[in-house]
C-alpha positions as MATLAB code, in Angstrom:
seq = 'XXXXXXXXXXXXXXXXXXXXXXXXXXXXXXXXXXXXXXXXXXXXXXXXXXXXXXXXXXXXXXXXXXXXXXXXXXXXXXXXXXXXXXXXXXXXXXXXXXXXXXXXXXXXXXXXXXXXXXXXXXXXXXXXXXXXXXXXXXXXXXXXXXXXXXXXXXXXXXXXXXXXXXXXXXXXXXXXXXXXXXXXXXXXXXXXXXXXXXXXXXXXXXXXXXXXXXXXXXXXXXXXXXXXXXXXXXXXXXXXXXXXXXXXXXXXXXXXXXXXXXXXXXXXXXXXXXXXXXXXXXXXXXXXXXXXXXXXXXXXXXXXXXXXXXXXXXXXXXXXX';
ca = [
     -38.588  -31.511  -29.736;
     -38.808  -29.834  -26.150;
     -36.584  -28.532  -23.661;
     -36.941  -29.750  -20.351;
     -38.283  -26.629  -19.367;
     -41.053  -27.473  -22.212;
     -43.851  -26.710  -19.560;
     -42.536  -22.685  -19.656;
     -43.212  -22.812  -23.147;
     -40.035  -22.912  -24.635;
     -39.214  -25.499  -27.938;
     -36.705  -25.995  -30.233;
     -36.719  -28.289  -33.633;
     -37.094  -31.649  -33.564;
     -34.130  -32.357  -35.242;
     -31.041  -31.116  -34.380;
     -27.384  -31.490  -35.674;
     -24.851  -30.276  -34.081;
     -20.770  -30.119  -35.574;
     -17.921  -29.177  -32.693;
     -14.187  -28.116  -33.719;
     -12.515  -31.068  -33.613;
     -14.811  -32.580  -35.989;
     -17.081  -34.548  -34.434;
     -20.810  -34.927  -35.430;
     -23.705  -35.901  -33.622;
     -27.474  -35.663  -34.174;
     -30.611  -35.402  -31.917;
     -33.927  -36.989  -32.950;
     -37.304  -35.817  -31.244;
     -40.617  -34.834  -32.078;
     -42.200  -31.232  -30.738;
     -44.339  -33.019  -28.741;
     -42.110  -34.886  -26.096;
     -38.491  -35.886  -26.380;
     -36.022  -38.196  -25.049;
     -33.147  -36.139  -24.941;
     -30.560  -39.191  -24.200;
     -31.260  -40.345  -27.609;
     -27.959  -39.229  -29.227;
     -26.718  -40.830  -32.225;
     -22.805  -39.864  -33.089;
     -21.940  -40.253  -36.223;
     -18.316  -41.276  -35.661;
     -17.690  -44.167  -33.152;
     -16.281  -43.058  -29.916;
     -15.078  -44.625  -26.608;
     -18.033  -44.829  -24.061;
     -16.457  -42.667  -22.053;
     -15.827  -40.226  -24.230;
     -19.598  -40.337  -25.331;
     -21.047  -39.885  -21.708;
     -18.378  -37.248  -21.444;
     -19.952  -35.531  -24.381;
     -23.563  -36.211  -23.174;
     -23.549  -35.073  -20.094;
     -21.617  -32.077  -20.841;
     -24.290  -30.900  -23.558;
     -27.246  -32.005  -21.369;
     -25.892  -29.038  -18.504;
     -24.790  -26.724  -21.358;
     -28.983  -26.972  -22.703;
     -30.326  -26.979  -19.226;
     -28.657  -23.761  -18.524;
     -29.624  -22.143  -22.282;
     -33.494  -23.093  -21.467;
     -33.119  -21.548  -17.976;
     -31.749  -18.118  -19.454;
     -34.455  -17.933  -22.170;
     -37.089  -18.489  -19.873;
     -35.849  -15.990  -17.566;
     -34.957  -13.282  -20.031;
     -38.425  -13.527  -21.660;
     -40.440  -13.139  -18.023;
     -38.381  -10.559  -16.761;
     -37.719   -8.684  -20.023;
     -34.865   -6.372  -20.896;
     -36.649   -3.521  -19.381;
     -35.538   -4.939  -15.516;
     -31.914   -5.319  -16.634;
     -31.939   -1.480  -17.319;
     -30.936    1.172  -15.769;
     -31.869    4.791  -16.558;
     -29.681    7.694  -14.017;
     -31.430   10.340  -12.385;
     -30.788   13.907  -11.518;
     -30.410   12.491   -8.200;
     -27.800    9.511   -9.012;
     -26.109   11.192  -12.000;
     -22.392   11.967  -10.344;
     -20.329   14.780  -11.871;
     -16.595   14.839  -12.222;
     -14.824   15.694   -8.479;
     -13.644   19.013   -9.378;
     -10.159   19.727   -8.470;
     -10.400   21.702   -4.823;
      -7.683   25.305   -5.648;
      -4.177   24.528   -3.795;
      -3.946   27.447   -1.244;
      -0.363   28.290   -0.745;
       0.831   27.184    3.017;
       4.242   28.204    4.372;
       6.273   25.850    6.053;
      10.087   26.956    7.800;
      12.213   24.567    9.231;
      14.715   25.796   11.970;
      17.456   23.442   11.253;
      21.394   22.621   11.741;
      24.014   20.386    9.871;
      25.591   19.807   12.939;
      22.236   18.544   15.036;
      21.977   14.615   14.518;
      18.015   15.319   15.039;
      17.996   17.668   11.792;
      18.467   15.178    8.756;
      14.863   13.344    8.968;
      13.336   16.854    9.519;
      15.101   17.443    6.344;
      13.873   14.746    4.685;
      10.030   15.641    5.858;
      10.666   18.978    4.063;
      12.168   17.740    1.128;
       9.161   15.287    0.656;
       6.667   17.824    1.992;
       7.533   20.355   -0.820;
       8.265   17.384   -3.741;
       4.983   15.487   -3.316;
       2.700   17.991   -2.456;
       0.399   15.421   -0.518;
      -1.623   17.547    1.292;
      -5.433   18.269    0.075;
      -5.858   22.233   -0.740;
      -2.664   23.012    0.153;
       0.588   24.349   -2.212;
       3.089   23.846    0.330;
       6.332   26.688    0.120;
       8.503   25.688    2.072;
      11.612   27.471    3.746;
      14.747   26.074    5.774;
      16.441   28.497    7.770;
      20.004   26.823    8.992;
      20.674   28.658   12.595;
      24.428   29.567   13.974;
      23.845   28.426   17.651;
      25.330   24.747   16.589;
      28.844   25.539   14.906;
      30.566   26.002   17.738;
      29.881   22.020   18.928;
      32.163   20.271   15.447;
      31.283   21.165   12.550;
      30.716   24.897   11.173;
      26.945   25.117    8.610;
      28.164   26.847    5.274;
      24.440   27.808    5.075;
      23.661   29.017    8.476;
      23.565   32.906    9.698;
      22.902   34.422   13.054;
      19.639   36.429   11.815;
      18.442   32.805   11.448;
      18.566   32.480   14.826;
      17.309   35.629   15.634;
      14.172   34.792   13.416;
      13.767   32.153   15.427;
      14.472   33.594   18.779;
      11.657   35.914   17.795;
       9.105   33.053   16.971;
      10.187   31.695   20.204;
       9.383   35.007   22.499;
       6.003   34.849   20.320;
       5.033   32.265   21.354;
       5.911   31.952   24.869;
       8.624   28.709   24.820;
      11.354   28.619   26.886;
      14.162   28.164   24.260;
      15.141   27.395   20.874;
      15.428   23.498   19.552;
      16.160   21.992   16.080;
      14.685   20.953   14.360;
      11.570   22.813   14.520;
       8.970   23.368   11.929;
       6.465   26.168   12.133;
       3.693   26.384    9.580;
       2.128   29.479    8.501;
       4.014   31.179   11.233;
       1.292   29.832   13.339;
       1.168   26.145   14.739;
       5.269   24.709   15.734;
       6.078   21.545   16.499;
       9.226   19.148   15.840;
      10.101   18.587   12.454;
      10.199   15.189   11.950;
       7.292   14.947   12.607;
       5.135   13.980    9.138;
       1.541   13.350   10.410;
       1.662   16.365   12.595;
       3.091   18.620    9.615;
       0.437   16.684    7.375;
      -2.377   18.149    9.666;
      -1.034   21.418   10.561;
      -0.816   22.289    6.998;
      -4.308   20.969    6.529;
      -5.489   22.802    8.622;
      -3.396   26.151    7.776;
      -5.004   25.692    3.848;
      -8.374   26.619    5.540;
      -7.527   30.440    6.050;
      -8.170   33.001    3.845;
      -4.822   34.839    2.666;
      -3.869   37.364    0.470;
      -3.119   36.779   -3.025;
       0.728   37.584   -4.080;
       1.279   37.525   -7.499;
       5.466   36.942   -9.200;
       6.854   38.250  -12.160;
      10.377   38.951  -13.678;
      11.301   41.343  -16.114;
      14.126   43.073  -16.998;
      16.074   42.174  -13.585;
      13.153   42.831  -11.867;
      11.165   40.932   -9.808;
       7.302   42.533   -9.530;
       5.250   41.928   -6.519;
       1.616   42.573   -6.406;
      -0.341   41.933   -3.541;
      -4.099   42.252   -2.911;
      -6.951   40.803   -1.148;
      -5.398   40.969    2.359;
      -7.314   39.949    5.104;
      -7.842   41.963    8.162;
      -4.524   41.939    9.847;
      -2.294   43.773   12.147;
       0.725   45.746   11.338;
       2.844   43.489    9.200;
       5.906   43.012    7.060;
       6.301   42.249    3.481;
       9.333   39.507    3.398;
      11.292   37.972    0.240;
      13.509   35.023    0.908;
      15.690   33.267   -1.822;
      15.416   29.392   -1.569;
      17.845   26.833   -2.963;
      17.310   23.238   -3.421;
      19.180   20.445   -4.464;
      21.965   21.382   -2.042;
      24.360   18.526   -0.676;
      26.996   18.054    1.955;
      29.380   16.071    3.125;
      29.388   16.372    6.667;
      33.764   15.720    8.104;
      33.076   16.541   11.790;
      30.379   17.021   14.643;
      27.325   14.509   14.921;
      26.755   14.100   11.444;
      30.183   13.185   10.821;
      31.140   10.889    7.922;
      26.911   11.504    6.457;
      25.845   13.359    3.115;
      22.878   15.623    3.524;
      20.583   16.521    1.583;
      19.048   20.167    1.750;
      15.525   21.517    0.353;
      14.360   25.148    0.419;
      17.757   26.644    2.060;
      17.537   30.088    2.842;
      20.483   31.673    1.175;
      18.891   36.322    1.367;
      16.338   37.294    3.842;
      15.254   40.803    2.773;
      12.185   43.026    4.577;
      11.066   44.584    0.969;
       8.372   47.037    2.912;
       5.796   47.604    5.632;
       1.776   47.370    5.627;
      -0.454   49.069    8.509;
      -3.618   47.365    9.127;
      -5.091   50.013    6.828;
      -3.461   48.726    3.704;
      -4.916   45.775    1.191;
      -2.821   46.011   -1.144;
       0.816   46.690   -2.054;
       2.726   46.601   -5.785;
       6.656   47.126   -5.937;
       9.537   46.276   -8.035;
      12.697   44.947   -6.646;
      16.139   44.494   -8.264;
      16.229   40.176   -8.435;
      18.675   39.290   -5.482;
      21.506   37.206   -7.188;
      25.114   36.013   -5.776;
      27.610   33.421   -8.392;
      27.517   30.757   -5.348;
      24.232   30.203   -6.171;
      22.627   27.812   -8.898;
      19.530   30.077  -10.489;
      18.517   26.458  -11.425;
      17.505   25.205   -8.380;
      16.647   29.072   -6.674;
      13.452   29.882   -5.964;
      11.866   33.716   -4.906;
       9.778   33.751   -1.448;
       7.229   36.464   -0.888;
       5.359   36.330    1.889;
       3.492   39.092    4.626;
       3.905   38.252    8.421;
       2.105   39.920   11.280;
       4.587   41.751   12.779;
       3.440   40.627   16.729;
       1.624   37.366   16.317;
       3.812   36.123   13.171;
       0.797   34.652   11.258;
       1.501   34.377    7.983;
      -1.566   35.887    5.633;
      -0.145   36.073    2.017;
       2.572   34.273    0.362;
       3.633   32.543   -3.569;
       6.782   32.036   -4.676;
       7.787   31.967   -8.194;
      11.544   29.680   -9.796;
      14.416   31.925  -11.280;
      14.650   30.536  -13.724;
      11.663   29.581  -15.680;
];
């Protein structure tokens, strides 16, 4: 018999018997030159409602099947095929090389505005969310908050002096906390995450020198090369410790437990370079202290222009691999 789309040249056998999984068996009768699709003989007696339901459902399914057959035979399988061309073929994205960026935070346990900035610094180091940047963090605890009720055990006058040098170089009126500085350039309130992300992304675009660090025989071997054009600069070594906590019992943060990342334990100048110098190799004794947890210590070496304070090379290595 022919389907309702017989005019399109689609035919089926004159006698078709279908068996359903529920044990029903029914028979179509017709001829190839014409068929009455409503002539269905059920071999089991069913209630009238069920017969109508099966008849209607089956008619819809066969109609859809016939439509698909005609469409497929007309268009052919070629119309559904897609052959990529060189212009449309995409390769897997290549991971961009992460350029080290130094993020410095001037903070204090005695400052109630500093804990959000401390958390921002920790987030940046842990999650490394800035595309194209390897964020290296340092937190300097200044000492000018110590006289206001709580003595910060990580504070140092040396770190306050370093911040003052930045203030002078940038023409600011006075020091403040929390102050974040990215690659010795852009400075802003340290809790401003959006500003921090943008500053890091911008800094990662700048060409820097290469710092190679390795540990051996109690020494830190430092190799610096490929420096961009620069002014006179200092090569600095910072010892930073992560995962530190303090229960503050006085001052503005009284009653709070503060967590710290990248706390600078030691900061030394290991060499000076002139504008004409492009590379340097040094081997220095590894700084150590009984009060530091070596498992959480990092050695950070950076090259900083003395006048502009711009960071022209930086990298870090863990004290324990």
